[in-house]
C-alpha positions in Angstrom: -12.8 72.7 -187.7 -10.8 72.2 -184.4 -7.4 70.6 -184.3 -6.2 68.3 -186.0 -8.1 69.9 -188.9 -9.1 66.6 -190.5 -11.6 63.9 -190.0 -10.1 60.9 -188.2 -10.3 57.8 -190.4 -11.7 54.3 -189.3 -9.3 52.3 -187.2 -8.7 48.5 -187.1 -8.0 47.7 -183.5 -8.3 44.9 -181.1 -6.9 41.3 -181.0 -4.4 40.7 -183.9 -6.3 37.5 -185.1 -9.6 39.1 -185.5 -8.5 42.6 -186.5 -5.5 41.9 -188.8 -5.5 43.8 -192.1 -6.7 41.5 -194.9 -7.5 41.8 -198.6 -11.0 42.9 -197.6 -9.4 46.0 -196.0 -7.4 46.6 -199.2 -10.5 46.2 -201.2 -12.4 48.6 -199.0 -9.7 51.2 -199.5 -9.8 50.5 -203.3 -6.1 49.8 -203.3 -6.3 46.0 -204.3 -5.1 45.7 -207.9 -7.6 43.8 -209.9 -6.0 40.9 -211.8 -8.3 40.9 -214.7 -8.1 39.4 -218.2 -7.8 42.4 -220.6 -11.1 41.5 -222.3 -14.8 41.8 -221.5 -16.7 38.5 -222.2 -20.2 38.7 -223.4 -23.0 36.3 -222.6 -25.1 37.5 -225.6 -24.8 35.0 -228.4 -22.6 36.4 -231.1 -24.4 34.4 -233.8 -27.2 35.4 -236.3 -27.2 32.5 -238.8 -29.9 33.7 -241.1 -28.5 37.2 -241.5 -25.0 35.7 -241.9 -26.1 33.2 -244.5 -27.8 35.9 -246.6 -24.6 37.9 -246.6 -22.6 35.2 -248.2 -22.0 34.1 -251.7 -22.6 30.8 -253.5 -19.5 29.8 -255.4 -19.3 27.6 -258.4 -18.7 24.5 -256.3 -21.9 25.1 -254.3 -20.2 26.5 -251.2 -21.3 29.7 -249.6 -18.6 32.2 -248.9 -17.4 35.8 -249.6 -19.7 38.6 -251.0 -23.4 38.3 -250.8 -25.6 37.1 -253.5 -28.8 36.5 -251.4 -28.9 40.2 -251.0 -30.1 43.1 -253.1 -30.8 46.8 -252.8 -34.2 48.5 -253.3 -35.2 51.9 -254.2 -38.6 51.7 -252.5 -39.3 50.8 -248.8 -42.1 48.5 -250.0 -40.2 46.0 -252.3 -42.3 43.6 -254.5 -42.0 40.4 -256.3 -44.4 38.1 -258.3 -45.3 34.5 -257.7 -46.9 32.0 -260.0 -47.5 28.2 -260.1 -47.9 25.5 -262.6 -51.6 24.7 -263.4 -52.9 22.0 -260.9 -53.0 18.4 -261.8 -55.1 16.9 -259.0 -58.7 17.2 -257.7 -61.1 14.9 -255.9 -64.6 13.8 -256.6 -67.0 15.9 -254.4 -70.1 14.0 -254.7 -70.5 10.3 -255.5 -72.0 9.6 -258.9 -73.2 6.6 -260.9 -71.1 4.5 -263.3 -72.8 6.2 -266.2 -72.8 9.8 -265.0 -71.2 12.4 -267.4 -71.1 15.2 -265.0 -69.0 15.2 -261.8 -68.5 17.8 -259.1 -64.8 18.3 -258.0 -63.0 19.7 -255.0 -59.5 20.0 -253.4 -58.0 22.2 -256.2 -58.6 25.7 -254.7 -61.8 27.7 -254.7 -62.5 27.0 -258.3 -61.4 23.4 -258.6 -62.9 22.8 -262.0 -60.7 25.5 -263.5 -57.6 23.3 -263.4 -59.2 21.2 -266.2 -59.3 21.9 -270.0 -61.4 20.2 -272.6 -59.5 17.3 -274.0 -57.7 16.5 -270.7 -57.4 12.8 -270.0 -58.0 12.3 -266.2 -57.4 9.1 -264.3 -59.5 7.8 -261.3 -56.8 6.3 -259.3 -59.2 4.3 -257.1 -60.8 2.4 -260.2 -58.1 2.9 -262.9 -60.6 4.4 -265.3 -59.4 7.2 -267.7 -62.0 9.7 -268.7 -61.9 12.7 -271.0 -63.0 16.3 -270.0 -65.6 17.5 -272.6 -66.7 20.7 -270.8 -66.3 22.9 -267.8 -69.8 23.5 -266.4 -68.8 26.0 -263.7 -66.2 26.6 -261.1 -66.6 23.2 -259.4 -68.2 20.9 -262.1 -67.0 19.3 -265.3 -68.6 17.2 -268.0 -66.8 14.0 -269.0 -66.8 11.1 -271.5 -66.4 7.8 -269.8 -64.0 4.8 -270.1 -61.4 6.2 -272.5 -59.4 3.0 -272.5 -59.5 -0.5 -271.4 -61.0 0.0 -267.9 -64.8 0.2 -267.8 -66.6 3.0 -266.3 -67.4 2.7 -262.6 -68.8 4.7 -259.7 -67.0 7.9 -259.1 -67.0 7.9 -255.2 -66.6 10.9 -253.1 -62.9 11.7 -252.3 -61.6 9.6 -255.3 -58.4 11.2 -256.6 -58.6 12.6 -260.3 -55.2 13.1 -261.9 -54.6 14.8 -265.2 -52.3 12.5 -267.1 -52.3 14.3 -270.4 -54.5 15.4 -273.2 -55.8 14.2 -276.6 -56.7 15.9 -279.8 -58.1 14.5 -283.0 -56.5 15.0 -286.4 -56.8 18.3 -288.1 -58.2 20.0 -285.0 -57.6 23.6 -284.1 -55.7 24.8 -281.1 -56.9 23.8 -277.7 -58.5 26.1 -275.3 -56.0 28.2 -273.2 -55.7 27.6 -269.5 -53.1 29.7 -267.7 -52.7 30.9 -264.1 -52.3 34.5 -263.1 -49.3 35.6 -261.1 -49.7 37.0 -257.6 -48.0 40.2 -256.5 -46.4 40.0 -253.0 -44.4 42.5 -251.0 -42.6 43.3 -247.7 -41.2 46.4 -246.1 -37.7 47.5 -245.2 -37.5 48.3 -241.4 -35.4 51.1 -239.8 -33.2 49.5 -237.1 -31.2 51.9 -234.9 -28.6 51.0 -232.0 -27.2 54.0 -230.3 -23.7 54.3 -228.4 -23.0 57.2 -226.1 -19.9 58.0 -223.8 -18.9 61.1 -222.0 -15.7 62.8 -223.0 -14.2 61.8 -219.7 -15.2 58.2 -220.1 -13.6 58.1 -223.6 -10.3 59.3 -222.1 -10.3 57.1 -219.2 -7.9 54.2 -219.0 -10.0 51.0 -218.3 -9.3 47.3 -217.8 -10.4 45.7 -221.1 -9.4 48.8 -223.1 -11.2 52.0 -223.9 -15.0 51.9 -223.6 -15.9 53.3 -227.1 -14.2 50.7 -229.3 -15.7 47.9 -226.9 -19.2 49.3 -227.2 -18.9 49.6 -231.0 -18.1 45.9 -231.1 -20.7 44.9 -228.7 -23.5 46.9 -230.2 -22.7 45.8 -233.7 -23.6 42.2 -232.6 -26.7 43.4 -230.8 -27.7 45.3 -233.9 -27.3 42.3 -236.0 -29.2 40.2 -233.5 -32.1 42.7 -233.6 -32.3 42.2 -237.4 -32.0 38.5 -237.1 -34.9 38.3 -234.6 -37.1 40.5 -236.9 -36.4 38.2 -239.8 -37.6 35.3 -237.9 -40.5 36.8 -235.9 -41.4 40.1 -237.3 -44.9 40.8 -238.7 -45.3 43.0 -241.8 -46.9 46.3 -240.9 -47.0 49.9 -241.9 -48.4 52.8 -239.9 -47.7 56.3 -238.7 -45.4 57.2 -235.8 -45.8 59.7 -233.0 -44.2 62.4 -235.3 -46.8 61.8 -238.1 -44.2 60.0 -240.4 -44.4 56.5 -241.9 -43.1 53.5 -239.8 -42.7 50.2 -241.3 -41.9 46.7 -240.0 -40.5 43.8 -242.1 -42.4 40.4 -242.0 -40.3 37.4 -240.9 -40.1 33.7 -241.6 -42.6 32.6 -239.0 -45.4 34.9 -240.1 -44.7 33.9 -243.9 -44.8 30.1 -243.0 -47.8 30.4 -240.7 -50.0 32.4 -243.0 -48.7 31.4 -246.4 -49.7 27.8 -246.7 -46.6 26.0 -245.6 -46.6 22.6 -244.0 -46.6 23.0 -240.2 -46.6 20.4 -237.5 -47.5 21.0 -233.7 -45.9 18.0 -232.0 -47.1 18.8 -228.6 -44.6 16.4 -226.9 -41.5 14.4 -227.6 -40.3 14.2 -231.2 -40.5 10.8 -232.7 -39.0 9.2 -235.9 -42.4 8.8 -237.6 -43.2 12.5 -237.0 -39.8 13.5 -238.3 -40.4 11.4 -241.5 -43.7 12.9 -242.1 -42.4 16.4 -241.6 -39.5 15.9 -244.0 -41.8 14.2 -246.6 -44.1 17.1 -246.6 -41.4 19.7 -246.4 -39.6 18.3 -249.5 -42.8 18.2 -251.6 -41.7 21.3 -253.6 -38.5 23.1 -254.3 -34.8 21.9 -254.0 -33.7 18.6 -252.8 -31.3 20.3 -250.4 -32.7 22.5 -247.6 -31.6 24.0 -244.4 -33.1 23.3 -241.0 -32.7 26.1 -238.5 -33.4 24.4 -235.1 -33.6 25.0 -231.3 -31.7 22.9 -228.8 -34.6 20.6 -227.9 -35.1 19.8 -231.6 -31.4 19.1 -232.2 -31.4 16.9 -229.1 -34.2 14.8 -230.5 -32.7 14.7 -234.0 -29.4 13.4 -232.5 -31.2 10.6 -230.9 -33.3 9.7 -233.9 -30.3 9.9 -236.2 -28.1 7.8 -234.0 -26.8 4.7 -235.9 -29.5 4.9 -238.6 -29.0 8.2 -240.5 -25.7 9.3 -242.0 -24.6 12.7 -240.5 -21.5 14.7 -241.4 -20.7 17.1 -238.6 -18.5 20.2 -238.8 -19.2 21.4 -242.3 -18.4 25.1 -242.6 -19.0 25.8 -246.3 -21.9 28.3 -245.3 -19.4 30.3 -243.1 -20.9 28.6 -240.2 -21.0 25.2 -238.5 -23.6 22.9 -240.0 -24.3 19.2 -239.8 -25.3 17.4 -243.0 -28.3 14.9 -242.7 -28.7 12.6 -245.7 -32.5 11.4 -245.7 -34.5 9.6 -248.3 -36.3 12.8 -249.1 -33.4 15.1 -249.5 -30.3 16.6 -248.0 -30.8 18.6 -244.8 -28.1 21.1 -243.6 -28.9 21.5 -239.8 -28.0 24.8 -238.1 -28.3 25.5 -234.5 -29.9 28.9 -234.0 -28.9 30.2 -230.6 -31.8 32.6 -230.5 -34.3 29.5 -230.4 -34.4 29.2 -226.7 -37.1 29.0 -223.9 -40.4 29.0 -225.6 -38.8 28.7 -229.0 -36.3 25.8 -228.1 -38.7 23.2 -229.4 -39.1 24.9 -232.9 -37.4 24.3 -236.2 -37.8 25.7 -239.8 -37.0 23.8 -242.9 -36.2 26.5 -245.5 -35.3 26.4 -249.2 -32.8 29.1 -249.0 -33.1 30.3 -252.7 -36.5 31.8 -251.8 -35.0 34.3 -249.3 -33.1 37.6 -250.0 -31.8 40.3 -247.6 -33.1 43.6 -249.1 -31.8 47.0 -248.1 -32.7 50.5 -249.1 -30.0 51.8 -251.5 -27.2 53.3 -249.5 -28.8 52.4 -246.1 -27.4 48.9 -245.5 -25.8 48.5 -242.0 -23.5 51.4 -241.2 -21.9 53.0 -238.2 -22.6 56.7 -238.1 -20.0 58.4 -235.8 -20.0 61.7 -233.9 -23.7 62.4 -234.4 -23.9 64.3 -231.1 -24.8 68.0 -230.8 -22.0 70.5 -231.0 -22.3 71.4 -227.3 -22.0 67.8 -226.0 -19.0 67.0 -224.1 -19.1 63.4 -225.3 -19.4 61.0 -228.2 -22.6 59.6 -229.8 -22.5 57.0 -232.4 -25.3 55.0 -234.1 -25.7 51.9 -236.1 -28.4 52.3 -238.7 -29.9 49.7 -241.0 -32.9 50.0 -243.3 -33.4 46.3 -244.3 -36.1 43.8 -244.9 -36.6 40.1 -245.8 -37.7 38.9 -249.2 -39.5 35.7 -248.8 -41.1 33.6 -251.6 -43.1 30.5 -252.3 -44.3 29.4 -248.9 -45.1 25.8 -250.1 -41.4 25.1 -250.4 -40.8 25.5 -246.6 -42.1 23.8 -243.4 -42.2 24.4 -239.6 -42.2 22.0 -236.8 -42.8 23.2 -233.2 -44.2 22.3 -229.8 -41.4 19.8 -229.2 -40.7 19.1 -225.5 -37.8 17.3 -223.8 
């Protein structure tokens, strides 16, 4: 290279107004010191209410705090439970009969509606007030009866008339009644393996950065992302088991939405603005079974509508934190509703809400494989650090009839 043995740098030359050095020049030269807050702020919501709630404990005063009770280990990636119900008490007349008929076809009590009845049951026709006695079970959808067991005369049994079992009667010195018991149903879900990887080079780990060293920051950030992945699966996962690319088992846990949608829960597709009558019907149906205190996980559009409906007419208590998170208490005629805003219910899910009886859910984890940070899992020849969050967890979900879903709410 000829004299002066270096490359001449760029010059700022010309009129002093247009060519004066400015902070743009210093920034181009990378000499301008950045005045930055010593923290990196994250847009991703640092909240996962369902997972958080199941990792709390119910104290004697009813508050949720401390070590988890809605949580249990499992020694099998497919964990099971059994569900049963009390025998049905209600059916409907399927085919209109005469006032003297002694056989009646029934419906609306499952695939074998007659099987809810037992010989000796006293059954009331609500429409006419007549009490009748069951004298026999003809087949899966037909019973024989004795009419007018009481003051009300026999009348026409009209299609869709409601038939309620109000008790049973036996004569003196009779033997035991026939048995009539329901069979429990096995149910299951899977634990799912969640992984979140962190990797930095050795040089990056040693570098002095605004906001602090990268590795601790990434561990904090990825811990939240890992929990959010579990939260999303607990809401929208679908139970599945197959074989992965390496020929090994691969399992996905089923979430709340699948459970409610396919399990027989009450669901309401609003398809527009939420109104007070729709809310009342939703709560009435949602509180049919289970506890008188439930939790509503809701998106922003639902909360906006509820705030308007509740204004001046429904008592709300805002700012409760006994669950380890901020909730609003809504006292309704059907029961108490603890309202939680789920920040993951956005965009297409902003108009959805789930009314859950929380004692029906548990966070299940493979023994020894609850969420943990595995450090320095890189190969021996790697000039860097690789960490990994790993969880093998699943959602236990029981008795779909105790829960409800409302969706399709627009602004």
